[in-house]
C-alpha positions as CSV (number, residue, x, y, z in Angstrom):
1,X,293.1,164.2,172.0
2,X,292.0,161.7,169.5
3,X,289.2,161.7,167.0
4,X,287.7,159.0,164.7
5,X,289.2,158.9,161.3
6,X,285.8,159.1,159.7
7,X,282.2,160.1,160.3
8,X,280.0,157.2,161.2
9,X,276.7,158.6,160.4
10,X,275.2,161.8,159.0
11,X,271.4,162.4,158.5
12,X,269.7,165.4,156.9
13,X,266.2,166.8,157.2
14,X,265.6,169.4,154.5
15,X,263.2,171.5,156.3
16,X,263.5,174.9,158.1
17,X,261.9,173.8,161.2
18,X,264.2,171.3,162.7
19,X,266.0,168.0,162.0
20,X,265.8,164.3,162.8
21,X,268.8,162.6,164.4
22,X,269.5,159.0,164.8
23,X,271.4,157.6,167.8
24,X,272.5,154.4,165.9
25,X,269.8,152.3,167.7
26,X,266.9,153.6,165.6
27,X,265.5,156.0,168.1
28,X,264.6,159.5,166.5
29,X,264.1,162.8,168.2
30,X,261.8,165.1,166.3
31,X,262.0,168.9,165.8
32,X,265.5,169.4,167.3
33,X,266.2,173.1,168.0
34,X,268.7,175.0,169.9
35,X,268.9,178.7,171.2
36,X,271.8,180.8,170.5
37,X,273.1,183.1,173.3
38,X,275.5,185.9,173.3
39,X,278.1,184.0,175.3
40,X,281.2,185.7,173.9
41,X,282.5,188.8,175.7
42,X,281.5,192.2,174.2
43,X,284.1,193.8,172.1
44,X,286.2,196.3,174.1
45,X,286.8,198.4,171.1
46,X,283.3,198.9,169.5
47,X,281.3,202.1,169.7
48,X,278.9,204.2,167.7
49,X,278.9,207.9,166.5
50,X,275.6,209.5,166.8
51,X,272.9,210.1,169.5
52,X,271.1,207.2,171.1
53,X,267.8,209.2,170.8
54,X,265.6,206.6,172.6
55,X,268.0,205.3,175.3
56,X,265.4,203.3,177.1
57,X,265.2,201.2,173.9
58,X,268.5,202.0,172.1
59,X,270.8,201.0,174.9
60,X,269.2,197.6,175.3
61,X,269.5,197.1,171.5
62,X,273.1,198.1,171.0
63,X,274.8,197.1,174.3
64,X,275.2,193.4,173.6
65,X,278.0,194.4,171.2
66,X,279.3,197.9,171.9
67,X,280.2,199.9,175.0
68,X,280.5,203.6,174.1
69,X,279.2,206.3,171.9
70,X,279.6,210.0,171.2
71,X,277.5,212.7,169.6
72,X,280.2,215.4,168.6
73,X,279.1,217.4,171.6
74,X,280.6,217.9,175.0
75,X,277.3,217.4,176.9
76,X,275.9,214.0,177.6
77,X,272.4,214.0,175.9
78,X,269.8,215.2,178.2
79,X,267.5,212.2,177.5
80,X,270.3,209.7,178.5
81,X,270.1,208.9,182.3
82,X,273.1,207.8,184.2
83,X,271.1,204.9,185.5
84,X,270.7,203.6,181.9
85,X,274.4,204.0,181.2
86,X,275.1,202.0,184.4
87,X,272.6,199.3,183.6
88,X,273.9,198.7,180.1
89,X,277.5,199.6,180.7
90,X,277.6,202.1,177.8
91,X,279.8,205.2,178.2
92,X,279.6,208.6,176.6
93,X,282.8,210.3,175.2
94,X,282.4,214.0,175.3
95,X,284.1,215.9,172.4
96,X,285.7,219.3,172.3
97,X,284.6,219.9,168.6
98,X,286.6,223.3,168.4
99,X,287.6,226.0,170.9
100,X,284.0,226.5,171.9
101,X,283.1,224.2,174.6
102,X,281.6,224.1,178.1
103,X,284.0,222.9,180.7
104,X,281.2,222.7,183.3
105,X,279.3,220.2,181.2
106,X,282.3,217.9,181.1
107,X,282.9,218.4,184.8
108,X,279.2,217.6,185.5
109,X,279.2,214.4,183.4
110,X,282.5,213.2,185.0
111,X,281.1,213.9,188.5
112,X,277.9,212.0,187.8
113,X,279.6,209.1,185.9
114,X,283.1,208.6,187.3
115,X,283.8,205.7,185.0
116,X,284.2,208.1,182.1
117,X,287.8,208.3,180.9
118,X,288.2,210.1,177.6
119,X,287.4,213.3,175.9
120,X,287.8,213.6,172.1
121,X,289.6,216.6,170.8
122,X,289.0,218.8,167.7
123,X,286.7,217.3,164.9
124,X,288.5,217.1,161.6
125,X,290.5,220.4,162.0
126,X,291.9,220.2,158.5
127,X,288.4,220.3,156.9
128,X,287.1,223.7,156.2
129,X,283.4,222.7,156.9
130,X,284.4,221.1,160.3
131,X,286.7,222.4,163.0
132,X,288.6,224.4,160.3
133,X,291.9,225.1,162.3
134,X,295.5,225.2,161.1
135,X,298.0,223.5,163.4
136,X,299.0,227.0,164.8
137,X,295.4,227.9,165.5
138,X,294.7,224.5,167.1
139,X,297.8,224.8,169.3
140,X,296.9,228.4,170.5
141,X,294.2,227.1,172.9
142,X,295.7,223.7,173.5
143,X,297.2,224.5,176.9
144,X,293.8,225.5,178.2
145,X,292.2,222.2,176.6
146,X,294.8,220.2,178.4
147,X,294.4,221.9,181.8
148,X,290.6,221.6,181.6
149,X,290.5,218.0,180.7
150,X,293.1,217.1,183.4
151,X,291.0,219.0,186.0
152,X,288.2,216.6,185.3
153,X,290.4,213.6,185.9
154,X,290.0,212.6,182.2
155,X,292.3,211.9,179.3
156,X,292.5,213.4,175.8
157,X,292.3,211.6,172.4
158,X,293.9,213.6,169.6
159,X,292.1,215.8,167.1
160,X,290.4,213.5,164.6
161,X,292.2,213.6,161.3
162,X,291.2,212.7,157.8
163,X,292.2,213.8,154.4
164,X,291.2,217.4,154.4
165,X,290.0,220.5,152.5
166,X,292.0,223.2,154.4
167,X,294.5,224.8,152.0
168,X,297.9,223.3,152.4
169,X,296.6,220.7,154.8
170,X,295.0,218.0,152.7
171,X,297.6,215.6,154.2
172,X,296.7,214.7,157.9
173,X,300.2,213.7,158.6
174,X,301.5,217.2,157.7
175,X,298.8,218.7,159.9
176,X,299.7,216.5,162.8
177,X,303.5,217.0,162.4
178,X,303.1,220.7,162.5
179,X,300.7,220.6,165.4
180,X,303.1,218.5,167.4
181,X,305.9,220.9,166.5
182,X,304.1,223.8,168.1
183,X,305.1,225.1,171.5
184,X,303.0,223.5,174.3
185,X,302.0,220.5,172.2
186,X,303.3,216.9,172.8
187,X,302.5,213.4,171.8
188,X,302.3,212.7,175.5
189,X,299.2,215.1,175.6
190,X,296.9,212.3,174.3
191,X,296.3,208.7,174.9
192,X,295.4,207.8,171.5
193,X,295.1,209.3,168.0
194,X,291.7,209.7,166.5
195,X,291.1,209.0,162.8
196,X,288.2,209.2,160.3
197,X,288.3,207.2,157.1
198,X,285.8,206.8,154.3
199,X,287.8,204.7,151.9
200,X,285.6,202.2,150.1
201,X,287.7,199.1,150.8
202,X,289.5,197.6,153.9
203,X,293.0,197.7,152.4
204,X,292.8,201.4,151.9
205,X,291.5,201.9,155.4
206,X,294.3,199.8,156.9
207,X,296.9,201.6,154.7
208,X,295.6,204.8,156.1
209,X,296.0,203.5,159.7
210,X,299.6,202.4,159.0
211,X,300.5,206.0,158.1
212,X,300.2,206.8,161.8
213,X,302.3,204.0,163.2
214,X,305.2,206.3,163.5
215,X,303.6,208.1,166.4
216,X,303.4,204.8,168.4
217,X,300.0,205.6,169.8
218,X,296.8,203.6,169.9
219,X,294.2,204.4,167.3
220,X,290.6,205.3,167.6
221,X,288.8,205.1,164.3
222,X,285.9,207.4,165.3
223,X,284.2,207.6,162.0
224,X,284.1,205.0,159.2
225,X,281.7,203.6,156.5
226,X,281.8,202.9,152.8
227,X,282.2,206.0,150.7
228,X,283.5,206.6,147.2
229,X,283.1,210.3,147.1
230,X,279.6,210.6,148.6
231,X,278.6,208.0,151.2
232,X,277.3,204.8,149.5
233,X,273.6,204.5,150.1
234,X,273.5,200.7,149.5
235,X,272.8,198.4,152.4
236,X,274.5,195.3,151.0
237,X,277.8,197.3,150.1
238,X,277.8,198.8,153.6
239,X,277.3,195.4,155.1
240,X,280.0,193.6,153.3
241,X,282.4,196.6,153.9
242,X,281.6,196.6,157.6
243,X,282.4,192.8,157.9
244,X,285.8,193.3,156.2
245,X,286.7,196.2,158.3
246,X,285.6,194.6,161.6
247,X,287.5,191.4,160.8
248,X,290.6,193.7,160.4
249,X,290.1,196.2,163.3
250,X,289.2,193.6,165.9
251,X,292.4,191.8,165.2
252,X,294.8,194.8,164.8
253,X,296.4,195.5,168.2
254,X,297.0,199.1,167.1
255,X,293.2,199.8,167.0
256,X,292.0,200.5,170.6
257,X,288.5,201.7,169.6
258,X,286.3,202.4,166.6
259,X,282.8,203.8,166.0
260,X,280.7,203.2,162.9
261,X,279.3,206.3,161.3
262,X,276.5,206.4,162.4
263,X,273.6,205.4,164.6
264,X,270.7,207.0,162.6
265,X,270.7,208.6,159.3
266,X,268.1,209.3,156.6
267,X,267.9,210.6,153.0
268,X,271.0,209.8,150.9
269,X,272.7,208.3,154.1
270,X,269.8,206.1,155.2
271,X,271.6,202.8,154.6
272,X,274.3,203.4,157.0
273,X,271.9,203.5,160.1
274,X,272.4,200.9,162.8
275,X,269.0,201.8,164.4
276,X,265.6,202.3,162.7
277,X,264.1,205.8,163.0
278,X,260.6,204.6,164.1
279,X,260.3,206.0,167.5
280,X,257.2,203.8,168.2
281,X,259.0,200.6,167.3
282,X,262.8,201.1,167.5
283,X,264.9,198.2,166.3
284,X,268.3,197.2,164.9
285,X,268.6,197.6,161.2
286,X,270.1,194.6,159.3
287,X,273.3,196.5,159.3
288,X,272.9,197.1,163.0
289,X,272.4,193.4,163.7
290,X,275.8,192.7,161.9
291,X,277.5,195.5,163.9
292,X,276.1,194.5,167.3
293,X,276.5,190.7,167.0
294,X,279.7,190.5,164.9
295,X,282.5,188.5,166.5
296,X,284.7,190.2,169.2
297,X,287.3,187.4,168.6
298,X,286.8,186.6,172.3
299,X,289.4,183.9,173.2
300,X,288.3,183.5,176.8
301,X,284.9,181.9,176.0
302,X,284.5,178.1,175.4
303,X,281.3,176.4,174.3
304,X,280.3,173.2,176.1
305,X,278.1,170.3,174.9
306,X,274.5,171.4,174.8
307,X,275.3,175.0,173.8
308,X,274.8,176.3,170.3
309,X,278.1,177.7,168.9
310,X,277.0,180.8,166.8
311,X,278.9,180.4,163.5
312,X,279.5,184.1,163.4
313,X,281.4,184.0,166.6
314,X,284.7,182.7,165.3
315,X,287.8,183.4,167.4
316,X,290.3,183.3,164.5
317,X,290.3,183.3,160.7
318,X,292.8,182.1,158.4
319,X,293.7,185.2,156.4
320,X,293.8,188.9,157.1
321,X,296.6,189.7,154.6
322,X,297.2,187.7,151.5
323,X,299.8,189.9,149.6
324,X,302.5,192.5,150.1
325,X,300.1,195.3,149.6
326,X,298.1,194.4,152.5
327,X,294.9,193.7,150.7
328,X,292.3,191.7,152.5
329,X,291.5,188.6,150.7
330,X,288.6,186.1,151.1
331,X,287.8,186.8,154.7
332,X,284.4,185.3,155.7
333,X,281.5,187.7,156.4
334,X,278.2,187.5,158.3
335,X,274.7,188.5,157.4
336,X,271.4,188.6,159.4
337,X,269.9,185.0,159.7
338,X,266.5,184.2,158.7
339,X,266.5,181.0,160.8
340,X,264.1,181.5,163.6
341,X,265.5,183.8,166.3
342,X,269.2,183.2,165.4
343,X,271.4,186.3,165.2
344,X,273.7,186.0,162.1
345,X,274.8,183.5,159.4
346,X,278.4,182.9,158.5
347,X,278.6,183.6,154.7
348,X,281.0,184.3,151.9
349,X,283.1,181.4,153.3
350,X,283.9,179.8,149.8
351,X,287.6,179.9,149.2
352,X,289.4,176.5,149.3
353,X,291.8,176.3,152.3
354,X,290.3,179.2,154.2
355,X,289.3,178.4,157.7
356,X,287.5,179.7,160.8
357,X,288.1,178.5,164.5
358,X,286.0,178.1,167.5
359,X,286.8,177.1,171.1
360,X,285.0,174.1,172.9
361,X,285.3,172.5,176.2
362,X,284.1,169.0,177.0
363,X,283.7,167.6,180.6
364,X,284.6,164.0,179.8
365,X,286.5,161.8,177.3
366,X,283.8,160.1,175.3
367,X,282.1,159.9,171.9
368,X,280.0,163.0,171.0
369,X,277.7,163.9,168.2
370,X,278.1,167.1,166.2
371,X,275.4,169.1,164.5
372,X,275.7,171.7,161.8
373,X,272.9,174.1,160.9
374,X,273.4,175.3,157.4
375,X,271.9,176.9,154.3
376,X,272.9,175.9,150.8
377,X,270.7,178.2,148.8
378,X,273.5,179.2,146.3
379,X,275.4,176.0,145.7
380,X,276.7,172.8,147.4
381,X,279.8,172.9,149.6
382,X,282.2,170.5,151.2
383,X,284.1,171.4,154.5
384,X,286.6,169.7,156.7
385,X,286.0,169.7,160.5
386,X,288.9,169.2,162.8
387,X,289.7,169.3,166.5
388,X,293.2,170.5,167.5
389,X,294.4,169.8,164.0
390,X,293.1,166.3,163.7
391,X,290.3,166.0,161.1
392,X,287.2,164.0,162.0
393,X,286.1,164.1,158.4
394,X,284.6,166.0,155.6
395,X,281.0,167.0,155.4
396,X,279.3,167.7,152.0
397,X,276.3,170.0,152.2
398,X,274.0,169.8,149.2
399,X,272.4,172.7,147.5
400,X,269.2,173.4,149.6
401,X,267.0,176.4,149.6
402,X,266.0,176.0,153.3
403,X,267.9,175.7,156.5
404,X,268.7,172.1,157.4
405,X,270.8,170.3,160.0
406,X,273.4,167.7,159.4
407,X,274.7,165.4,162.2
408,X,278.0,163.6,162.4
409,X,278.3,160.8,165.0
410,X,281.0,158.8,166.7
411,X,283.5,161.7,167.3
412,X,285.8,160.9,170.3
413,X,287.0,164.0,172.2
414,X,289.2,163.9,175.3
415,X,288.1,165.9,178.3
416,X,289.3,169.5,178.3
417,X,289.7,172.6,176.0
418,X,290.0,172.3,172.3
419,X,290.0,174.3,169.1
420,X,287.4,173.4,166.5
421,X,288.4,174.4,163.0
422,X,286.0,174.6,159.8
423,X,288.0,174.6,156.5
424,X,286.5,175.1,153.0
425,X,287.4,172.2,150.7
426,X,285.1,173.3,147.7
427,X,281.9,175.1,146.9
428,X,280.0,177.2,149.3
429,X,277.6,176.8,152.2
430,X,276.4,179.3,154.8
431,X,276.4,178.3,158.5
432,X,274.1,179.2,161.3
433,X,275.4,177.3,164.2
434,X,277.4,174.3,165.4
435,X,276.5,172.0,168.3
436,X,278.0,169.2,170.3
437,X,275.9,166.6,172.1
């Protein structure tokens, strides 16, 4: 692969509606626009905790980004039809909240929806206001739980553990170790370990996950959001936290699944909602847009000339851990876009040397044009653009309160699959999409 050493031409139109581009011969195309599509594969990990109360709308809204949900109950919600689950490929996970459950409900669901695989076990047994079970109490009925779930042809996920309020069992590791030491209980009984975490930063959440590495089981993080004592009722705080955690959990091979807490909430928890509560006009909240359209780090999808590359759908980022304590540092984030019908913008991408990567495929060796849709409403920024490690130049984006498009021309790319990298040099710019022509 070879690229030109410099950019031959870059033109700007400082308007939100489109851009002008020059083909080097003076011809100008007006009002250039592109349409983003959800081309990347949906995350295999992402789910949601909470009822999808309006399934005819809710499934359509959330299914582009997530594939499973649970309600803390063992019965699939009565207003959810199996046809809807099939159409949108969204699976319900029954939960055995404590020892009171209906085996017939789980059997009915599995019979009607054979694709169902997992049953969640006891909900926070080391919390007095939840399942409230000592390890011995949990083990007393465990044999029946195992037999019942196996009779349905399904698999168990472990009791969901968090730091608790049950006397002598604040430590979830202590609870789990004693549970596993009980007669009739084994690590082999469950396919994965369920965790809940409300730490207000991603480094704390990741440290919590690492405590369970010793069990050598996949992790399902079945509840998480930003909390510092009470749950934080601030949309911006929840959004930035969500971005940091999803960047981490999508890339940690130990995490097999996760579900945001929660689908709909109100009062002091209203800002954690992924869906609005308006039954007459259900929609994704801004937080919901981030959750649904966030990158799945899908490395099987390549963008071709003529297709918009959503800036939020990077397949790799430069830094997930920058120090020995495992603190997340300077990872990019996303936010709902205000540019037409675009999904999200790539934002908080302002640390020199940090990069994001995308995958492209071109059908023939030739010169291409490259467009960048950006927003410079905070400050100017300079970024280096490279293909397979070879820079085709730096672009400087001026401070600009409206969306604009910059074009780079004369970029030679050989036919085939390539990696496009965008690296921060200085300043800050938000990006909406990239485009090869």
